[in-house]
C-alpha positions as CSV (number, residue, x, y, z in Angstrom):
1,M,-32.4,7.2,-8.4
2,S,-32.5,5.0,-11.5
3,E,-32.5,1.2,-11.4
4,M,-29.1,1.2,-13.3
5,T,-27.6,3.5,-10.7
6,V,-28.7,1.2,-7.9
7,H,-27.4,-1.8,-9.7
8,T,-24.0,-0.1,-10.2
9,Q,-23.8,0.9,-6.6
10,G,-24.6,-2.6,-5.5
11,Q,-21.9,-4.0,-7.7
12,L,-19.4,-1.6,-6.4
13,R,-20.3,-2.4,-2.8
14,N,-20.1,-6.1,-3.4
15,G,-16.8,-5.7,-5.2
16,L,-15.3,-3.8,-2.2
17,L,-16.5,-6.5,0.2
18,D,-15.0,-9.2,-2.0
19,A,-11.7,-7.3,-2.2
20,Y,-11.7,-6.9,1.7
21,T,-12.4,-10.7,2.0
22,A,-9.6,-11.6,-0.4
23,T,-7.2,-9.2,1.3
24,R,-8.0,-10.7,4.7
25,R,-7.5,-14.2,3.3
26,F,-4.1,-13.4,1.9
27,L,-3.1,-11.6,5.2
28,I,-4.0,-14.7,7.2
29,R,-2.2,-17.0,4.8
30,G,0.9,-14.7,4.8
31,T,1.2,-14.5,8.5
32,R,1.1,-18.3,8.7
33,Q,4.1,-18.7,6.3
34,L,6.8,-18.4,8.9
35,D,9.6,-18.9,6.4
36,V,8.4,-16.0,4.3
37,V,7.8,-13.8,7.4
38,L,11.2,-14.5,8.9
39,G,12.9,-14.0,5.5
40,S,11.2,-10.7,5.0
41,V,12.2,-9.5,8.4
42,L,15.8,-10.9,8.5
43,I,16.9,-9.7,5.1
44,P,16.5,-6.0,6.0
45,V,18.5,-6.6,9.2
46,I,21.2,-8.4,7.3
47,F,21.4,-5.5,4.8
48,V,21.7,-2.9,7.6
49,V,24.5,-4.9,9.2
50,L,26.3,-5.9,6.0
51,F,26.3,-2.5,4.3
52,G,26.3,-0.3,7.4
53,Y,29.2,-2.0,9.1
54,V,31.0,-4.4,6.8
55,F,31.0,-2.4,3.5
56,G,30.2,0.9,5.2
57,S,33.6,0.9,7.0
58,S,35.3,1.3,3.6
59,I,32.9,3.8,2.0
60,R,33.1,7.5,2.5
61,I,30.4,10.0,1.6
62,P,31.6,13.6,1.4
63,G,30.0,15.8,4.0
64,G,27.8,13.1,5.6
65,N,27.5,10.0,7.7
66,Y,27.3,6.9,5.6
67,R,24.6,5.1,7.7
68,S,22.4,8.2,7.4
69,Y,23.0,8.1,3.7
70,L,22.4,4.4,3.5
71,M,19.1,4.0,5.4
72,P,16.7,5.7,2.9
73,G,18.3,3.5,0.2
74,L,17.7,0.4,2.2
75,F,14.1,1.3,2.6
76,A,13.8,1.4,-1.2
77,M,15.7,-1.8,-1.6
78,S,13.5,-3.6,0.8
79,I,10.4,-2.5,-1.2
80,L,12.0,-3.6,-4.5
81,F,12.8,-7.1,-3.1
82,S,9.2,-7.4,-1.6
83,S,7.9,-7.4,-5.2
84,N,9.7,-10.7,-5.7
85,N,7.6,-12.3,-3.0
86,V,4.4,-11.0,-4.6
87,A,5.4,-12.3,-8.1
88,V,6.2,-15.7,-6.8
89,A,3.0,-16.0,-4.7
90,V,0.8,-15.0,-7.6
91,A,2.6,-17.3,-10.0
92,T,2.2,-20.1,-7.5
93,D,-1.5,-19.5,-7.2
94,M,-1.9,-19.4,-11.0
95,S,0.0,-22.7,-11.5
96,E,-1.3,-24.8,-8.6
97,G,-5.1,-24.6,-9.3
98,V,-5.9,-22.0,-6.6
99,V,-7.3,-19.7,-9.2
100,D,-9.6,-22.4,-10.5
101,R,-11.1,-22.6,-7.0
102,F,-11.5,-18.8,-6.8
103,R,-13.4,-18.9,-10.2
104,T,-16.1,-21.1,-8.7
105,L,-16.9,-18.5,-6.1
106,P,-19.5,-15.8,-6.8
107,I,-17.0,-12.9,-6.3
108,A,-15.7,-10.1,-8.4
109,R,-12.8,-11.2,-10.6
110,S,-10.9,-8.0,-9.6
111,A,-11.1,-8.9,-5.9
112,I,-8.3,-11.5,-6.0
113,V,-5.6,-9.3,-7.6
114,I,-6.7,-6.3,-5.5
115,G,-6.6,-8.4,-2.4
116,R,-3.1,-9.7,-3.3
117,S,-1.8,-6.3,-3.8
118,L,-3.3,-4.8,-0.7
119,S,-2.2,-7.7,1.5
120,S,1.4,-7.3,0.3
121,F,1.2,-3.6,1.1
122,V,0.0,-4.3,4.7
123,L,2.5,-7.1,5.2
124,G,5.2,-4.7,4.2
125,I,4.5,-2.3,7.1
126,P,6.0,-4.5,9.8
127,V,9.1,-5.0,7.6
128,L,9.4,-1.2,7.4
129,A,9.1,-0.9,11.1
130,V,11.9,-3.4,11.7
131,M,14.1,-1.4,9.3
132,I,13.3,1.8,11.2
133,L,14.4,0.2,14.5
134,C,17.6,-1.2,12.9
135,G,18.4,2.2,11.5
136,L,17.9,3.9,14.8
137,A,20.0,1.2,16.5
138,V,23.0,1.9,14.1
139,G,22.8,5.7,14.6
140,W,20.5,6.8,11.7
141,R,18.2,9.7,12.7
142,P,15.6,11.7,10.7
143,E,17.0,15.2,10.8
144,D,14.1,17.2,9.4
145,G,11.3,16.7,12.0
146,L,8.7,14.0,12.7
147,G,6.2,15.4,10.1
148,N,8.6,15.1,7.2
149,A,9.8,11.7,8.4
150,I,6.2,10.4,8.4
151,L,5.7,11.9,4.9
152,A,8.9,10.0,3.8
153,L,7.6,6.7,5.1
154,L,4.2,7.3,3.4
155,L,6.0,8.0,0.2
156,F,7.9,4.8,0.5
157,E,4.7,2.9,1.2
158,L,3.0,4.4,-1.9
159,F,6.0,3.4,-4.0
160,G,5.8,-0.1,-2.4
161,F,2.1,-0.4,-3.3
162,A,2.9,0.5,-6.9
163,I,5.8,-1.9,-7.1
164,G,3.5,-4.6,-5.7
165,W,1.3,-4.3,-8.8
166,L,4.3,-4.9,-11.0
167,G,5.0,-8.1,-8.9
168,V,1.4,-9.1,-9.6
169,L,1.8,-8.5,-13.3
170,V,5.0,-10.6,-13.4
171,G,3.2,-13.4,-11.5
172,L,0.3,-13.4,-13.9
173,V,2.4,-13.6,-17.1
174,A,5.2,-16.0,-15.8
175,G,5.0,-19.7,-16.5
176,G,5.5,-20.6,-12.8
177,A,7.0,-19.6,-9.5
178,Q,10.6,-20.2,-10.6
179,A,10.2,-18.2,-13.8
180,A,8.5,-15.3,-12.0
181,D,11.4,-15.2,-9.5
182,V,14.0,-15.1,-12.3
183,I,12.0,-12.5,-14.4
184,I,11.7,-10.0,-11.5
185,S,14.9,-10.6,-9.6
186,I,17.2,-9.5,-12.4
187,P,15.6,-6.0,-13.0
188,T,15.2,-5.4,-9.2
189,F,18.8,-6.3,-8.6
190,L,20.1,-4.0,-11.4
191,L,17.7,-1.1,-10.4
192,G,18.8,-1.4,-6.8
193,F,22.6,-1.5,-7.3
194,I,23.0,0.8,-10.3
195,S,21.5,3.7,-8.4
196,S,22.2,6.0,-5.5
197,V,21.1,3.4,-2.9
198,F,24.6,2.4,-1.7
199,V,27.0,4.9,-3.2
200,D,27.0,8.4,-4.7
201,P,26.7,8.0,-8.5
202,A,29.2,10.9,-8.9
203,L,31.9,8.3,-8.0
204,M,30.8,6.0,-10.8
205,P,32.3,5.9,-14.4
206,A,30.6,8.5,-16.6
207,W,28.5,6.1,-18.7
208,L,27.2,4.3,-15.5
209,R,26.7,7.6,-13.7
210,V,24.1,8.7,-16.3
211,I,22.2,5.4,-15.8
212,A,22.3,5.7,-12.1
213,Y,21.2,9.4,-12.1
214,W,18.1,8.7,-14.3
215,N,17.3,5.4,-12.6
216,P,13.8,5.9,-11.0
217,V,15.0,4.2,-7.8
218,S,17.5,7.0,-7.4
219,A,14.7,9.5,-7.4
220,V,12.8,7.5,-4.8
221,V,15.8,7.3,-2.5
222,T,16.6,11.0,-3.0
223,A,13.0,11.9,-2.1
224,G,13.4,9.9,1.1
225,R,16.8,11.5,1.9
226,Q,15.3,14.9,1.3
227,L,12.3,14.4,3.6
228,F,14.5,12.7,6.3
229,G,17.0,15.5,6.1
230,N,19.8,13.1,5.1
231,T,20.9,14.9,1.9
232,I,24.6,15.3,1.4
233,G,24.6,18.0,-1.4
234,P,22.8,19.6,-4.3
235,A,21.3,17.5,-7.1
236,P,23.4,16.9,-10.2
237,A,22.8,19.6,-12.9
238,G,20.4,18.7,-15.7
239,V,18.7,15.7,-13.9
240,W,15.1,16.8,-13.4
241,S,14.1,13.7,-11.5
242,L,16.7,14.2,-8.8
243,D,16.0,18.0,-8.7
244,H,12.3,17.2,-8.0
245,P,12.5,13.7,-6.4
246,I,9.2,13.9,-4.4
247,A,7.1,14.9,-7.5
248,T,8.9,12.3,-9.5
249,T,8.2,9.5,-7.0
250,L,4.6,10.5,-6.6
251,G,4.1,10.7,-10.4
252,L,5.9,7.4,-11.0
253,A,3.9,5.5,-8.4
254,L,0.5,6.9,-9.6
255,I,1.4,6.1,-13.2
256,I,2.3,2.5,-12.3
257,I,-0.9,2.0,-10.4
258,V,-3.2,3.6,-13.0
259,V,-1.6,1.7,-15.9
260,V,-0.6,-1.7,-14.4
261,A,-3.6,-2.4,-12.1
262,P,-6.2,-2.5,-14.9
263,I,-3.9,-4.7,-16.9
264,C,-3.5,-7.1,-14.0
265,V,-7.3,-7.3,-13.5
266,R,-7.8,-7.9,-17.2
267,L,-5.1,-10.6,-17.4
268,Y,-6.5,-12.4,-14.4
269,S,-10.0,-12.3,-15.7
270,H,-9.0,-13.8,-19.0
271,S,-6.4,-16.3,-17.8
272,E,-7.1,-20.0,-18.3
273,R,-4.2,-21.6,-16.4
C-alpha cells in the first residue's frame, strides 16, 4: 500500500470522526433548546388538528377519507418547515462568531456542515414519530402493509435529509438569521400549499392546477400515499412525476444531495464572516 493511499485513508477516517463529533455536538445543543424542540413537536400536532378537523370538515375528497389523504401531505409539510430551522441555525452560527471558533480547531472543514445536516436529520425522527401517533389517533391507517409503510417513512426521511442541505445552503448565503428565515419561508410556504398536500389539484383553476401537478412536493406526497395505500385515484394524464412518484422522489433527493452538499462545503470553507 503506497504512502499516498495510507495518507488518504487517514484523512478520510479523521474526517468521519470529525463529522461524528460535530453531529453529536449539534444533537446535544438541539435537545437543550426547549423552545425549538417544543415548536418542532407542537406544530405538526396543530397541523393535524387544524386541517384534519377544522378545515377537513369542509373538504371532501372523492372516493377517500380526507384524514387518510391528508397525513402523507402533512409528513411532507413537516419536512419542508424543518428546513427553516436548519437555515436559521446555520445563519446564526455564521453571524455570531461560532464559525470562527470552529476554524481554530484542527478538524475537517466539511465536518461542520455535514454534522449540521446529519443532526437535523436525526432530530427530525422524533417529530415524524409524533406525527405518526397523531395520525393514528385521528383515524389514519397505512393500508398497504407494514413493509410499504416503512418504505414510505424512509422515503420521507431521505427527502428530509436532502431538504436539510438546502436549509444549510440558505443559512450560508443569508446575511443573518432573520434574512435566512425570510428567504426560505416563502418558497416552502408556496411549495407546500400550491401542491397536492391539502387538496386535490384537480379542483384548482387550470393554470394553478398545472403548477400543483408539476410541483415536486406533489410527487413526494403522492409517493407517500402510494406506499401507504392512501391513494384516491389514477395519476393525471401526462404528468410523469405523478405517474412515477417514487422514482421522482428518489431522483430528486439524490440530485439535491449530490449537487448541494459539495456547494455547501465549499461555501463554508471559503466563508469569511
